[in-house]
C-alpha positions as CSV (number, residue, x, y, z in Angstrom):
1,X,98.6,68.7,80.6
2,X,95.2,69.6,79.0
3,X,94.4,65.6,78.7
4,X,95.1,65.5,82.4
5,X,93.3,68.3,83.5
6,X,89.9,67.7,81.3
7,X,90.3,63.7,82.7
8,X,90.4,64.9,86.7
9,X,87.7,67.4,85.8
10,X,85.2,65.1,84.5
11,X,86.2,62.1,86.7
12,X,85.6,64.4,89.9
13,X,82.0,65.4,88.4
14,X,81.0,61.8,87.6
15,X,82.6,60.4,90.6
16,X,82.9,56.6,89.3
17,X,83.9,55.6,92.9
18,X,81.7,57.4,95.1
19,X,79.1,56.2,92.6
20,X,79.7,52.7,93.5
21,X,77.2,52.2,96.2
22,X,74.8,53.9,94.4
23,X,75.0,51.3,91.3
24,X,74.7,48.7,93.9
25,X,71.7,49.7,95.3
26,X,70.1,50.7,92.0
27,X,71.0,47.2,90.3
28,X,70.2,44.9,93.2
29,X,67.0,43.5,91.6
30,X,68.8,42.3,88.9
31,X,71.0,39.0,88.6
32,X,74.6,39.1,87.8
33,X,74.2,38.7,84.1
34,X,71.5,40.9,83.8
35,X,73.4,43.4,85.9
36,X,76.7,43.2,83.9
37,X,74.2,43.9,80.8
38,X,72.7,46.9,82.5
39,X,76.4,48.3,83.2
40,X,77.6,47.7,79.2
41,X,74.2,49.6,78.3
42,X,74.8,52.5,80.7
43,X,78.5,53.2,79.5
44,X,77.5,53.1,75.8
45,X,74.5,55.3,76.2
46,X,76.4,57.8,78.4
47,X,79.3,58.0,76.1
48,X,76.8,58.8,73.1
49,X,74.9,61.2,75.6
50,X,78.1,63.2,76.3
51,X,79.3,63.2,73.0
52,X,76.4,64.4,71.5
53,X,75.7,67.1,74.0
54,X,79.6,68.2,73.8
55,X,79.1,68.4,69.9
56,X,75.9,70.1,69.8
57,X,74.6,70.8,73.3
58,X,74.8,74.5,73.1
59,X,72.7,74.6,69.7
60,X,70.3,72.1,71.4
61,X,69.5,74.0,74.2
62,X,69.2,77.4,72.9
63,X,67.8,76.8,69.3
64,X,65.9,73.8,69.2
65,X,64.5,73.2,73.0
66,X,65.0,76.6,74.0
67,X,65.6,75.4,77.4
68,X,68.7,76.0,80.0
69,X,71.1,73.8,82.1
70,X,69.2,74.7,84.9
71,X,66.1,73.2,83.4
72,X,68.1,70.1,83.1
73,X,69.1,70.0,86.5
74,X,65.4,70.4,87.7
75,X,63.9,67.6,85.5
76,X,67.4,65.5,86.5
77,X,66.8,66.1,90.2
78,X,63.1,65.2,90.2
79,X,63.7,62.3,88.0
80,X,66.4,60.9,90.5
81,X,64.2,62.2,93.4
82,X,61.4,59.6,92.2
83,X,63.8,56.8,91.4
84,X,65.0,57.2,95.2
85,X,61.7,57.1,96.8
86,X,61.0,54.0,94.8
87,X,64.3,52.5,96.1
88,X,63.6,53.6,99.7
89,X,60.1,52.1,99.7
90,X,60.4,48.9,97.6
91,X,61.7,45.8,99.2
92,X,62.7,44.4,95.7
93,X,61.6,41.5,93.9
94,X,63.7,39.0,91.4
95,X,62.9,40.3,87.8
96,X,62.4,36.7,86.8
97,X,59.7,36.3,89.3
98,X,58.0,39.7,89.2
99,X,58.2,40.1,85.7
100,X,58.3,44.0,86.0
101,X,59.1,45.5,83.0
102,X,60.7,48.4,85.0
103,X,63.4,46.0,86.4
104,X,64.8,44.8,82.9
105,X,68.5,45.8,82.5
106,X,68.0,47.8,79.1
107,X,65.7,50.4,81.1
108,X,67.9,50.6,84.1
109,X,71.3,50.8,82.1
110,X,69.5,53.9,80.3
111,X,67.8,55.3,83.4
112,X,68.9,55.8,85.8
113,X,72.3,54.5,85.3
114,X,73.2,56.2,82.2
115,X,71.2,59.2,82.8
116,X,71.3,61.1,85.1
117,X,73.9,59.3,87.2
118,X,76.7,59.1,84.9
119,X,75.9,61.3,82.3
120,X,74.1,63.9,84.6
121,X,73.6,67.8,84.1
122,X,77.3,68.5,85.6
123,X,79.1,65.9,83.3
124,X,77.2,67.2,80.3
125,X,78.3,70.9,81.3
126,X,81.8,69.9,81.8
127,X,82.1,68.0,78.6
128,X,80.8,70.8,76.8
129,X,82.8,73.3,78.3
130,X,86.0,71.1,77.7
131,X,84.9,70.9,74.1
132,X,84.5,74.4,73.5
133,X,87.8,75.4,75.7
134,X,90.4,76.8,73.4
135,X,93.1,74.9,75.3
136,X,91.3,71.7,75.1
137,X,89.0,71.1,72.0
138,X,87.3,68.3,70.8
139,X,89.9,65.7,70.8
140,X,90.3,66.4,74.6
141,X,87.1,66.2,75.3
142,X,86.6,62.6,73.5
143,X,89.7,61.3,75.2
144,X,88.5,62.4,78.6
145,X,85.0,61.2,78.3
146,X,86.2,57.5,77.0
147,X,88.9,57.5,79.7
148,X,86.3,58.2,82.8
149,X,83.9,55.9,81.6
150,X,86.5,53.1,80.9
151,X,87.6,53.4,84.4
152,X,83.8,53.4,85.5
153,X,83.5,50.2,83.2
154,X,86.4,48.4,84.9
155,X,84.8,49.4,88.5
156,X,81.5,48.1,87.5
157,X,82.9,44.7,86.0
158,X,84.0,44.0,89.6
159,X,81.2,45.6,91.5
160,X,79.8,42.1,92.1
161,X,83.1,40.9,93.8
162,X,82.9,44.3,96.1
163,X,79.2,43.2,97.3
164,X,80.0,39.6,98.2
165,X,82.0,39.9,101.3
166,X,79.0,41.6,102.8
167,X,75.9,39.9,104.0
168,X,72.2,40.6,102.7
169,X,71.1,42.5,105.8
170,X,74.3,44.7,105.5
171,X,73.8,45.4,101.8
172,X,69.9,46.3,102.3
173,X,70.8,48.4,104.9
174,X,73.6,50.2,103.1
175,X,71.4,50.4,99.8
176,X,68.7,52.1,101.9
177,X,71.1,54.6,103.2
178,X,72.3,55.2,99.8
179,X,68.9,56.0,98.3
180,X,68.8,58.4,101.2
181,X,71.9,60.2,99.8
182,X,70.4,59.8,96.3
183,X,67.3,61.8,97.1
184,X,69.4,64.4,98.9
185,X,71.9,64.7,95.6
186,X,68.4,64.9,94.0
187,X,67.1,67.9,96.2
188,X,70.3,69.6,95.4
189,X,69.9,69.4,91.9
190,X,66.9,70.9,91.8
191,X,67.8,73.9,94.2
192,X,70.6,74.4,92.1
193,X,68.3,74.5,89.0
194,X,65.6,77.0,91.0
195,X,68.7,79.4,92.7
196,X,69.6,79.9,88.7
197,X,66.0,81.5,88.0
198,X,66.1,83.6,91.4
199,X,69.8,85.1,90.7
200,X,68.5,85.9,87.0
201,X,65.5,87.5,88.5
202,X,67.7,89.9,90.9
């Protein structure tokens, strides 16, 4: 039962199905082979981030950097907002033609796919909570993280087939709207971080 609860909690936070349009929009400039590589990198990096944060996140935040989860929310929100603005304003170019380093699958796989889209502040906090829960523990946390990321990987492997039935115009329009939603999510992350300090100051 603890495994099921942990998997459901992490699944809801990461929301693999709901993030499909976001991943399509972010990886739109990439070719199919590069997109798959970006997805693979994203899953591996996200797993390592969540695993390391679950194991030592509280110590790293409190003792090493002396920062709060709220700080991660604000920083992640700002980063996500900048990415969203770039996606809205940029018309997109083929990486083979543009030679833009920012369009490499390695970089896109790490940021923004792995972090903050998959292993964002919410997923980090949830993983850390499961790890430290007496009714769950380390094994449950690892299984939950691996299970959700495997589902995510399977969905992303077929993401090309999801996008093919739609025309270029529709995909472009949807991607722009999706980036607006990403910007809204980013603003919400920043607001949550700011609200933490407002409540502390009361």
